[in-house]
C-alpha positions as CSV (number, residue, x, y, z in Angstrom):
1,M,0.0,0.0,0.0
2,S,1.2,3.5,-0.8
3,I,0.0,6.6,1.0
4,S,0.2,10.0,-0.5
5,D,3.5,11.7,0.4
6,S,1.8,15.0,1.2
7,T,-0.5,13.6,3.9
8,P,-0.2,11.7,7.1
9,L,-0.8,8.0,7.3
10,R,-4.1,8.4,9.0
11,A,-6.7,10.7,7.7
12,T,-10.0,11.6,9.3
13,A,-13.2,10.4,7.6
14,R,-15.8,12.5,9.4
15,G,-18.5,13.4,7.0
16,G,-17.7,11.5,3.9
17,I,-15.2,9.6,1.8
18,A,-14.9,10.3,-2.0
19,V,-13.2,7.7,-4.2
20,V,-11.6,8.5,-7.5
21,G,-9.4,6.6,-10.0
22,P,-9.3,5.3,-13.5
23,C,-12.0,2.9,-14.8
24,A,-11.7,-0.5,-13.3
25,A,-9.3,0.5,-10.4
26,G,-11.9,-0.7,-7.9
27,K,-13.9,2.4,-7.0
28,T,-17.4,0.9,-7.1
29,T,-16.4,-2.2,-5.1
30,L,-14.6,-0.1,-2.5
31,V,-17.5,2.3,-2.1
32,A,-19.9,-0.7,-1.7
33,G,-17.7,-2.2,1.0
34,L,-17.4,1.1,2.9
35,R,-21.2,1.6,2.8
36,R,-21.8,-1.9,3.9
37,L,-19.8,-1.1,7.0
38,G,-21.8,2.0,7.6
39,H,-19.4,4.7,6.2
40,S,-20.6,7.6,4.1
41,A,-18.8,7.0,0.8
42,R,-19.3,7.9,-2.9
43,Q,-17.5,7.3,-6.2
44,I,-16.7,10.4,-8.2
45,A,-16.4,9.9,-12.0
46,Q,-13.5,12.4,-12.1
47,E,-11.8,10.4,-14.8
48,H,-14.5,11.4,-17.3
49,S,-14.4,15.1,-16.5
50,Y,-12.3,18.0,-17.8
51,V,-13.1,20.0,-14.6
52,A,-10.0,19.4,-12.6
53,D,-11.6,19.8,-9.2
54,M,-14.9,18.1,-10.0
55,W,-14.4,15.8,-7.0
56,Q,-14.4,18.9,-4.7
57,R,-17.4,20.5,-6.3
58,I,-19.6,17.4,-6.2
59,A,-18.7,15.8,-2.9
60,R,-16.7,18.2,-0.7
61,P,-15.4,15.2,1.0
62,D,-13.5,15.1,4.3
63,T,-11.3,12.3,2.8
64,L,-10.3,11.6,-0.8
65,V,-9.1,8.1,-1.7
66,F,-7.3,7.6,-5.0
67,L,-7.3,4.1,-6.4
68,D,-4.9,3.5,-9.2
69,A,-4.3,0.7,-11.6
70,T,-2.3,0.2,-14.7
71,Y,-3.7,0.1,-18.2
72,E,-3.1,-3.7,-18.3
73,T,-4.9,-4.3,-15.1
74,C,-7.9,-2.1,-15.9
75,T,-8.2,-3.7,-19.3
76,R,-8.2,-7.2,-17.8
77,R,-10.6,-6.4,-15.0
78,K,-13.4,-5.0,-17.2
79,N,-12.4,-6.4,-20.6
80,L,-12.2,-2.8,-21.8
81,D,-11.8,-2.2,-25.5
82,W,-9.6,0.9,-25.2
83,L,-6.2,2.2,-26.1
84,P,-3.3,3.0,-23.7
85,R,-3.7,6.7,-24.6
86,E,-7.3,6.6,-23.2
87,H,-6.0,5.3,-19.9
88,E,-3.3,8.0,-19.9
89,E,-6.0,10.7,-20.6
90,Q,-8.0,9.5,-17.6
91,L,-4.9,9.7,-15.4
92,A,-4.3,13.3,-16.8
93,R,-7.9,14.2,-15.8
94,L,-7.2,12.8,-12.3
95,R,-4.0,14.8,-11.7
96,H,-5.7,17.3,-9.4
97,A,-7.4,14.6,-7.4
98,R,-4.1,12.7,-7.2
99,A,-2.3,15.8,-5.9
100,H,-4.9,16.4,-3.2
101,C,-5.7,12.8,-2.1
102,D,-5.5,11.7,1.5
103,V,-4.9,8.1,0.6
104,Y,-3.3,6.7,-2.6
105,L,-3.5,3.0,-3.3
106,A,-2.2,1.0,-6.3
107,T,-4.7,-1.8,-6.6
108,D,-3.0,-3.9,-9.4
109,E,-2.0,-6.8,-7.2
110,M,-4.9,-6.6,-4.7
111,E,-8.2,-8.4,-4.3
112,P,-11.2,-6.3,-3.4
113,E,-11.2,-7.4,0.3
114,A,-7.5,-6.3,0.6
115,V,-8.3,-2.9,-0.9
116,L,-11.1,-2.3,1.6
117,A,-8.9,-3.4,4.5
118,A,-6.0,-1.2,3.4
119,V,-8.2,1.9,3.1
120,L,-9.9,1.2,6.4
121,E,-6.5,0.9,8.0
122,A,-5.2,4.1,6.4
123,L,-8.3,6.0,7.6
124,G,-8.0,4.6,11.1
125,L,-11.4,2.8,10.7
126,D,-10.2,-0.8,11.1
């Protein structure tokens, strides 16, 4: 697990957790797991927006979680029919969120349960 260099290991998830990342990084599954445990969480489709701070405008979260995955992983997970440049464009659209995230997690080698556990631990909610 990697945590953003600009933030402490533990972030506070008071009023809500927003989750961003490229398609097939695990956002929907993570949000479902957080909600199942009673946490206020939502997925922000920032990867599809040219508005750099859309995640802030929509959610105004207390905590921003960035899930990342490589082109190869995303393509395999969702059987996406896209080109590497489309994945790169999503990452470019996510730059602002990546720079401001509280928790950064590369999910390539992780099962969904491990992603949930890692995020809960990083947020001090385990």
